[in-house]
BAKE-912749 format. One record per residue (C-alpha): residue in one letter; x, y, z. Coordinates in steps of 0.05 Angstrom, whole numbers, plus 5000, padded with zeros to 4 digits. Layout:
<sites>
AXYZ...
</sites>
This chain:
<sites>
M932162752974E933762032993K929261773048Y931561303104D927760743137I927961013209T921460933247I919061183314A918360463337R925760323323I927860953359R923760783420N926360063424K929759993491N935759643461N936960233415L935160793463N937260623534D944160863554S945361123483R949361743466F943262003429L938761953491N944062283534Y945262863488Y937962943468E935762983541R940963513555L938763903494L931463883516L933364103586N937064713560D944064463577L948765003551T954964583568L954064123508S960764093474Y962164243400D962663493385E956163343422K952463893386F955263653319F952962943335L945863193349L945663603285R947963003243I942562563275A937363113263V939063153189L938562393184F931762413219L929362943171K930362453114S926161903147V919961613114D916661633183S913562323189N914262303265I921762183259A922262753209L918563193258L923362973313G929063193269Y925863873260R924663923335M932063803348I934164343297L929064823325K931364703397Y938664743379S937965403342I933865743396L938165483454F944865663423K942466263382D945465933320F939866033269K943365783207P941165053214L933965273227Y934265753169D936565213121V931364713145A925665223145L927565433074G927464713051K920464623082D917965293056Y916865553127I917766253100P915166623162I921166313199T926366483146K923867203138F923867303214I930967033219E933167493163L929868083198R933267943265Y939667573248W941567763176N948767953192E950267293228L947566863172N952167043114I946566843067E950267123006D955766613017S950966023016F945566222967S944066692912G941367242957E937467592901F934166952877L932466742948S929367422964S925067392902Y922766682918Q920666872989E916867482964S912067002929F909666782998K907767493019I900367633029P898468112972G896568802996D898268653069K901069293100K904568903156N908768503107T905967833131Y908867203100R905566523096S908465823095L907065363036G901864993077Q898265643094M898265843021E895665172997L890265153051S888065853034E887565682960F883965022976S878765413017T876465782955Q873965152920E866865092895A865464442932N863464142998I869964213037A872864163106V878164673122I882164363179A886564943197P891164923257T890765533303S894266133270Y892965893199G888066453185K881466073189S877466723199E880867053140M879166443097I871766513116I871767253097R875267103031K870266553016V864567043025S867967582982L868767072925N861366892928L857767552932N852367322884K850266752931R845566702991I850566573047C849966373120I855766313169I853965883229V857866063292P857465693359S856266283406K853066973410A859967253427L862467043358L856667383322A859468083334Q866667853322T864967533255K860568113233K866168603248L870968213204L865768193148I864368943148G871869053149N872068783078S870369343029L867468862976I862868523026K860769183058S858869492991E855068882967F851168723032K848369343065K845768903121I848668293154V843167883187T845167683258H838067603286P832267213255D827667823260M832268233215Y830667853151R825068083105D822367553057N822468032998E829968133002P833367842939K839767622974I842267503043L848767463083A847367193153V851667043214L847566623262T847966103316Q844265453299E838565663345R837666323310L838365993242L832765493259R828366073280L829866443215L828165823173Q821765693211R819366413201N821166403127K818865733097T821565883027L828366153048A834265743022F841765843022D846865702968L853065693012V853565533086L860065623125V860265253192D865365543240E868265113297A865164513260H868164003309N862264173355L857963763307L861263123334E858463203405N852262863433S848563483457E842263853439R846264403405A850163893363H843663543344L840764213324L846764383281A845963733243Q838363853238V839064553207L843964283155L838863743136I833464283131L837864703087Q839164103042S831763963036R830564673012N836364692963K839264022940S845264362908F847364802967L854664772987V857164693058N864164873082F866564643150F871965033187T875364723247P882264753281F882463993288L879463383256V882662713238D877862523182S872962973146K868362363138S866862443212L862563043192S857962643146I850662683168K845762113162N840762183105H844762773077S845962813002I853163013014T856862363003S863862653005V867163253036K873963453008D879463633056K886863803052P890963533110I896364003133K902563613151E907264183165R908764353237M912465003252K910864963327I913264393371E910364403442R914264283505F909863893554Y911363963628A908463503681C908263853749D906663463812I905163993865S905263543926K911663183907K914863843885K917363523821V917163733748H918363293689L918763443615Y914562963575D917362813505Q911862633456F916762313407L920261823455N914261763502K919061883560T919562383616F925862753639L926563053708V927263813707T931364153760G929464853780E927065293836I923264983893F915965173894T910665133948D904065093910E900765233843I901065993850D908365983870F910065533812I906365973762D909666603788K916566293780N915266023710K910466513677A911966903614Y909667593591K902567343577N899666703607I893266293608I891365903670Y885965383656L880865123705N874464733694R869265063739P867365813741L867165773817D874365503820T876466023768E874166613810K876866333876F883666183845A883866873813L882467203881E887666773915F892666943860A891167683867N891767643943R898867383936R901167953892E902768683902A897869183873I899969443805P900970193791L894170503775S895570863710Q890171283678D888270703632I887770203689Q883770683732S879070793673I878070043666I876569973740N871670553740S868170293677I866969593705G864969873773K859570313742F857269793691I856869213741H858569373813P864569683852K865169033892Y865868593831N871568093844L874168243774I875968953797Y879968703856C883768223810I885068773759K888369183814H893368623821G894668493747V890167873741L883967753698Y878967193695H874366943640H868366473644G861166393622G858366733684I861167413663P856467863623D857967773549I860368483534V864768483596R867767823575L869568113507Y872368723542V876668273586E879567953523E880968653496I884568923557F888668283566S890968353494K892469093497Q894769243568P901869023590A899769053663F895768403657D900267793652C895367243672I888267073652I884866503690S879566183646T874865603636S873265263569T870265923544L877066003512L875865403468E870665763425G875066153377V877766653428N884266943403I888667273456P896267343460A899366853508E906066493511K904765953564I898865573590F898165263659I892764723663L890564623735S884464193718P884863733657K877363703649K871664013610G865263893648N865263203680A870262873634H877662953619L879463363559T879662933497A885662933451S882163413404Q879763883460F886763883490K889864043422N884864613413L886364883483I893864883476G893165193407R891065833443V898265993461C904066243418R900066453358F903966613295K901667333297E905467433362A911266963346F913067313280D911468023301P917168443272N917768853336T916068383393G916367683362N920967133387L922566453355R922266163426M914666193416L915365623365E916365193427P909965333467E910565133539I904764723566Y904464603641L899864043664M899164073740K897163543790G894663873853R888364083889Y884164093825T885663373805K884162713837E889562363878D890161803828F890862263767S896862073725L900362633689F904162153645S897961753625F894262383607Y899862623561E900861923533G893561883514R893362563479V899962783449N904062153442T906262183369K905261423361L897861493376L893061353319L888161903334K880761813318D875262323319D870762233380V864162213342K858162183389N852562553352P847262033335L845762403270L852762293241E854461713195N860261473238T855561303296K851160693300S843760833290T840260793357K833661003388D836861683397T838061723322E830861553307R828362033360V832462623335L830662483262E823262423280Y823763083316L826863393254E821363123209N816363473253I820264123246E820864073170I817063543132G821463173082S828163373113S829662753154G829262203102L824261823146T817361593127N811261423169V813161913224V807762083274N806062823268P802563283317I795163383306S794564083333E797564773321L800164763393G803864113380K806864373316L809165013350C812664613404F816864273350T818264903310N820465273373N825264703392I821964493457H826063943491D823363953562F818363383549E816162883496I811463283452I807362743416S805662323477N803762953517E799863303462E793063113488T794863373557L797664013528L791064133491K786964013555N791564483592L790665013539E783164933540Y783164993616Y787465623615Q782965953562S776865773604L779566213660G778066823618L784467193637G784967563570L791467733534I797867613572N800568313590N805068223651S810567753674E806367413729A801067243677L806366973629I809366503681K802466263701A800666113628I807165743616V806365313679V798965163668I799365003594F806164673587F808064373654D801764173692N800863413689I806663363639S812462883650L818763313645F825463023625E830462923681K835363423651S830363993656D832164183728N830564923725V824064793688R822164283741R823364803796L818865283757K813464743755D813864523828N816065133867V811665743879E817766153901A821365983836R815266223796N815166873835F822566953825Y822266863749A816267323745M820567843780F826367713734L822067763672G819568433699W826768673702R827868443631S821468793606Q824069443636G831169373610T833769383682I841269493686Y846169053726P847169503787V839669533799M838768773790I844468643837A841369083890S834768723882F838168043891L841668273954S835168543982Y831567893964W836767463998K836867914059K829367834066L829967074061E835467074113E831267484161Q825766954152G830766414172E831366144101N838966134093M839765584042I839265893972F838965483908V844365713859G845665083817S851664643805K856265183778W856265603842G853565143896D857864923955K852564593999K848063993993R840763984012G837263314006G841363103945Y848162883920Q850363523887N852564193915L846764613890F845865103948V849665633987D848565844059I847466584048S848866734121E856066504111K857266984053S860267684061D857368284026T862568223971E861267483962R853767623957V854968153903N859067673861L854267103870A848667563847I852667753784A853767023766K846466843780I843867423738K847867183678E845566473688E838266663695Q838767113634E841066513594F835566073623I830266583602E833566683533F834165943516N828065663553I822666153574I822766563509K821165933469Y814465883507L813266623498E814066533422I808965963422L803866363462N805066963417E803866553354L797366313386K795367043392M795267013468V800367563483Q799268313482T803768613427D807469143469F808568643525Y811568143476D816568663453Q818168863525I819768153546K823567983483Y827368633476G826469013541T823069593504T817769773454D822170313422K822970113349Y829770453342I832770093402I829669433379S833169513311M839769633347L838669023391K837268593330N844068823303G847368553366I848269223403S847269153478F841269483511E845669963550L849370203488A842970253447Q839770693500L845871133504L846471213428K839171403421S839071893479K845672253468Y848872063401Y842972013353T846572463302Y852071943295F847871373268T842271233219I836970693227D832170403176T827370053224F823669703167Q830069363142D833369363212L839369703180V843870073228E849970493207V854470803259D859071393243P866271233266S866871933296V862171723351V867971393387Q871572053397A865072393416M863771873470R870871963496D869972713498Y863872603543N867572093586E862771523571N863870833600E869970503567I866069853560L860870193517I866270553477F869669883464E862969573444V861370113394T867969993358C865469283343Y860069583298I864270073258
</sites>
């Protein structure tokens, strides 16, 4: 096909664009003007065909956008069919054939038999749903099977998870580790793996916890977070992997402890096996070289850029105070005023513009819950079907009847953030996907971590993640959560309209007064932008070496000698110092404080307290040995409170006691309420809750406190739920590290160690916990359904009979636990 020299710069030139017929007709097309005449439509189609031949990929994409919009608006799918066929967008052509065959008269234009045969070559072999792939999807899937260091940069809906499973199935003779960014993805990934018959037959056990591996096992398939992988490597000094698959690999670019740790474990893996292969999987990345790690033997990572674009987003800019909505066009970098219904506020606008399923994005968990409640308050209650009532009852029994989530459910609204218990959060994703009654889910950035839910539109009320605006990559990842191909091309419910995802960026009460909707879009989706990866991790090649680089590499060298590439590194002189490194302690500088740590240890041992066998003794040992006379880093706020505040020490001793007894949520909530009531009676109304939930200041610049006397019973219940989750994570990621050190120093009584780490000394329940099963489900299975599973406690191998699901339903067990057990079948 002949190409034409039309560039985006020439199109945008004011002399060419302003007052032109093209701009007039194009604007009307974008704004769904059905009064366009035959001649005007013909003009637009001619221009679109000309654009499709341009050497400028952005102009070619603009041509496709015009064809796509025209076909959807006027329900004339022949132009889209022809263009999609030429681009090998076979999912589109097959969907058009399925829905609009009679209108197309394909036999008159093509050899119908030849065309059908050609398209069948794009069908996924053995797929019962008759799923077809585009050429780009096929090429990317094939590329992902390579025996090399590769980066699979797969846009949302391109089957990244399926590629990971296929990669494992093609390398069954290798020692494989899949690194995932969160505990929630451990169960999700494991379920996909055991769903593959080849993998399930080859690997009887999938390691999801460092304690599951036995060093005499000849091969291993592991799914681990970077923290768990480091623990596994530290406990097994000779363990090496042949193939490592890094999911959500863009997290490596960040300047955070978790990103540093991800780079560090890859360097350790390299030091143990020079020929190991690493595959990165990410929904976005500009250049695979951005993933290159300093002092890493991998000098090149192959990638295969995907240039095809079947979806073209429609970006709306909504100014709530001015009551105006504009459509931002990423190709012309212009906005067009949209006329529509008058709206009063964010909720009114969403209600008038929502689709069947919608995501509402906010930055803070506190804002998320408040907005969800306000949204629910403005709606009528939904009919309480048997399914909905069962959901309400299950959450009420599992957490608390006054949980805000239950009130929202009664009004067809769900919310999703990190303060929700993990299994409940997964359950929320499930019911949003399966239940038609729920049309809106209000969420924080927890949706960015590989969460796949059906949604047609997204309303972004706060354009931030943490303290900063969403970057271009983060924004792209977020908006990729809507209009997934699975829903767009569904034979029964699909709609080509979903190839134009609607993104609503809103300026209102969750943005600053000077926030510019246009500038935000211009800096993230403007097609003329030359995007660059935002590389901040000091361990990556594309960052300048700094003191941070040296510090992190020196830390690594103390974890694993010979892995950092550095020489003359100062090493700890004591077992205590070494254990601080191997347990990833980051609350203080280890080397400079080692002498003090040893003095603290000697002092503690001189007290003659014996083995640590209760939570009060554990907290005392941690504070005396690791915090007394130690300069803590500024970022370690909770640890600093533990060091300086007697009440905080008493609180965490109490919380560890709950953990050691496997205390369930309703009991912990009741204890929190009682504790706060007691403080209130003593005149101590200001309660520390941290930055996520605080709305009051007390001698500082941040809202870290709440006045408990101002909170209703329901508000107190929900604050308790959020705090329990937050404190559980603090103990999991901070306190347990110190427990491990003390245990390795032979200072902890064995049964107490198991009770704190697992909440029980029962070996059967511990094996289930190591496999990712929640404590509540493990207890239930052992007490009532022991005939439906087998456990090898030596190998930590758990097999669950699928018939347990029906048995649990017959006994009216909690739907949350029934849902959870399906994740392990």
